[in-house]
Structure formats: structure tokens, C-alpha cells
N, C-alpha and C positions, 0 to 999 in steps of 0.2 A: 134678745132681739126685739126691737120695737114691735108692738102688736099690729100696727097698720101694715097692710100689704097691697094697698090700692095702687093702680097705675098712676104715673105722673100725668100731668095735664097736657104735655107736649109730645109730639111724635115726629118721626122722620119717615120719608118714603123713598124707595129706590127699587127699580126693576120688578115692579109688580108686588112689592111687599111693603108692609107697614111695620115700623119698628118702634117699640115703646119700652120704657124702663118701669119696673115696679118698685115701690118703696122698700120692699124687703130684699132688693139686690138682684132680682131676676131681669134679664134682658130677653124680650119676646119678639119674635117675628110672626106676622100674620099675613095670610094671603089677602091682597087688597080687594079682590073680587068676591071671595066667599067669606072672609073673616075668620077662616079656620087657621089654627096654629100651625106654622111651618116648622119652627123649632123654638126651643127655650133653653137658655143657659144661665147658670148661676154665676154672677160676676164677683161675688164676695164670699168671705168666710162667715157663715151664718152663726158661728159661735161667738162672733164679735158684732158690735152694734153698727155695722155699715148700713148705708142707705143709698137709694137713688132718688134724687129730687129734680134733677135737670133733664133736659131733652137730649136724646142721642143725635149725633151728626153722622152723615154719610160722606166718606172720602174714598172715591174710586173702589167701590165694592167692599169697603171696610166700615164697620159701625164703631164710632168713637163714643164712649160713655164715661162720665165722671162718677166716681163713687165717693160719698161723703159720710158724715156722721160725727162731725165735730161736737155737736150738741150732746152726743152720747159718749164722747171720750175717745174717739179713734181718729186716725189721720187718713185723709182721702188720697185717691190716686186716679189716674186716667188710664183706660185700657181700650184696646181695639179688637174687634171680632170679625170673622169672615161673614159677610152678609148672606151667603148661600147656606152655610153650615152651622154658624154660631160658634165655631172654634176660635179660641183666644189666640191672637197673633202677637200681641205686644202689650206691655203695661209700663207705666212711668210714674215714679213717686217724686213729687215736687218738693219735698223737704219742708213743706208748710201747707197751710190750708188753701184749697182751691174753692173760692167762694162763688165766682161767676161761671156761667155756662160757656163752653168753647164756641168759637166762631170759625167758619171755614171760608176760604176765598182763593181765587186763582190769579197768578201774576205770570205773564208771558207763557201761558200754557202749563204752568206748574201749580199744583194745589197745595195749600198750606192750612194748618189748623193752629189757632192761637188761643191761649187761655191766660187769664190773670191769676197769678198765684201770690197769696199774701193775706194776712189777716185784715179784716175790715167788715163793716156791717154790724148788725145787731147780735147775731149768734155768737161770734167770738167774744163779745163783751160778757155774754151770759154763760158761756159754755163751761167755764172753769179750767183749771190747769190740765193740759193734755200730757205732759211729760215732766220728769224730774229736772231735766236740763232745759233752760230757756234759750231758744234759738235767737241769736243776736247777729244782725248785720248781713246784708246780701240775700235775704230770704224773701223779699218782696220783688217779684219779677213779672215781666211779660214773657211767657214761654211760647215759642213758635216751633212747630214740627212740620216736616215734610218727609216723603218717602225717600229712603236712602241716606238720610242725615245721620251723622255719627257723633255729634257733639255731646258732651257729658257735663253735668253740673259739677262745680267745684265741691270739695268736701264741705259738708255743713259745719258752720261755726257754732259752737255751743259754749255756754258759760255756766258752770255749776254755781249755784247761788247758796250762800251761807244763810241759814235760818237760826237766828239767835234771839228769840223773843224774851221779854221780861217774865218774871215769875207770874204764874197764873194763880192769883190769890182771891179772886172774886167768888162769892158763893154761887151755887147753881142757879138760883132764882134771878140773880143779877145778869148772869150770862144768858139765860133764856130770854129775859126782856131785851137784852142787847141784840140777840138774834132776830127777834121780831122787828125791832127798829131798823136793823141793818137790811133785812130782806125788803122792807118797805121803801127805804130811802137811799140805800147805797148799792144794792145788788145790780141795778140796771146799768151801772158803769163799772163797778169794781168786781163784778162776777158773783154768780150764785154761791152761797155759803162761804163767801170771802175767798174764793179761788179765782184768780184772773189769769188769762193767757198772755198778758203783757201789753195789750193795746192801751190799757190804763193801769196805773200802779196796782200791784198786788199788795194789799194792805198788810198781809201777814209778814211781809219783808220790810215794812216801813220802819225807818229809824225813829219815828215819832211815837211808836208804840210804848216806849219806856218813859215818855214825857207827857203827862196828862195836860200840862199847860199848853204845850205846842200843839197837841191833838185838838184841844178846844179852839185854839187860835185859828187853826185851819178850817175846822168844821163850822164854827160859829162867827168868827171875826173876819173871814176872807183873807187870811194870810197868804193863800196860794191862788188868789183870784186871777192874777195875771197869767197863771199857768192853766186856767180853765176850771179850777175847782171853786164852784160857787158856794156862797155861805148858806147854811141851813138854819139860820137863827129864827126864821118864821115857822119852822116845822118841828124843831127839836129843842128841848130844854137842856141845861148843862148836865143834869144828872142822867138824862137819856144818852147824851154823848159819851159819858163815862161808861154807861152800860154797853154801848156799841164797842168801845175800846176793849172792855173786858171780854166781849164775845170774840173779837178778832184775835186777841191774845190767846184765848183758848183754842181757836182754830189754827193758830200758828203752832201751838204745842201738838195738836193733833197731826198736823202735817209733818212736823219734825219726827214724831214717833213712826209715822208711815214710811218716811224716807229711810230712817235707820233700820227698820224691820226689813226693808227691801234690799239692803246691802248684802 
């Protein structure tokens, strides 16, 4: 569990109480006049690296809170608690990351809660792969909830990816140099330690891993510039690009071993 347990910066207020989420997954209700704790409930399984970083919302006596932790390798969800007792009343798994905080509004006397679900922002780029299967299609959504609604999400579509890297023949010192260059120049887009959640290509699955010439053409010559892959010729030498490729090949083999061991 992450070491931090401080409260988030935003709060919600309702019926003489202040509600705040703590980074370690606790939802806390305080008496607005005295500041004394009214109740506290744990919204997550603390054996896993869940967190609370967003603000709670109040909907007709129910506290809505989102639980995250993508940067630590877990999938978040939304849950609701009784504002008077802290008892959990409902939870919902969105099949993908919930990056933004929820909003609540009223239309014709009926209250709604809406949240954006789907990968985006900086954390998904850096978080690394969260599951063996990559979710494909239909998982970027605007989700809206109201009391009494009974709609369900369709079954999540997944695509099992084949990992067939070329032989890992580079010596350890070359791989280590490649790791240093990768972390400095590549990790910000392609993910920490060469693991990507799919916003940008996961290089471990790249078809160009087995072709040193194609790899250099992309990194140094701008072969994929029209697709958003800028050239790094000002920052990297050809031998350093080879070192990065050797590191990614090794990481692909590491992942293949992990997947096979998990079967």
C-alpha cells in the first residue's frame, strides 16, 4: 500500500457533516461544527494499492467516491455510501480507468452523476500494463447514473496479444545502457520500463523489434513522423538506439515469461 495516507485536498458538505477521502482509501465524515469524527469507512482492499485522490460528491444523502490506483497497477471503481452511517450501498466497475472526478447535476427534479471513463492524461502513459489482455473498443465512455437506473455495460471486449520477440542476444551492459536511455527519452510516452497501457504503442509488441534498420528509421529518421513519433536524432546516437532496442527486446522476453508463468 502506498505510504501516504493524507487527506485529499477537496471535500464535500451535507447535513452538518464534512466528507473527505484519504489517500489510503478511507472515507471520513466529520461534524461540521466540532470537527470531530462521526464515522470512518474503508472503501478499498488495503492488500492492493488502491487510492483516493478525487473529491467525494453528495447525491441525496449518498456519498459518491471514486477509487483509483492505476499508477500502482490496479483498476479503479465508483462506490456510494450512506451519508449518516458510512455503510456501502453500491459500487460500479467501469471496465477501464476513471481519470476525472465525477460531477452531479439535476434535470427536471431528478439528480444525476456523470463521470468520464477511459484512458487519458499523464498517468496512463506512465503506469505500465495493468492486465494481460488489452481492452479494445467501446471502453472510452461518458457514464451517467441516477437512482433506480438498471442499465448495464456490455461485456468488455478484450484481445489477447501475441508476444513474439526476437532473440535476446545483447550482453547485460548493453541492455543496462539501453534501459537508462529508454527511461530518459522514451518512458514518458511508451510507459515506465517499456510497459504501456495502450494509449501509445507498447514497444514490447512492436513488429520492428526484429529489424534494426526499421527501428533506427523510426527513432532517428522520422519514418513515423506523420503518426506523431518525432525524431530523436538530436538526442541519441545510432549505437544508443541499438541499446534501447536491446533493452526493449529483453523486457519483451521478461513479459513473455511472466505471462507463461501465470497460465
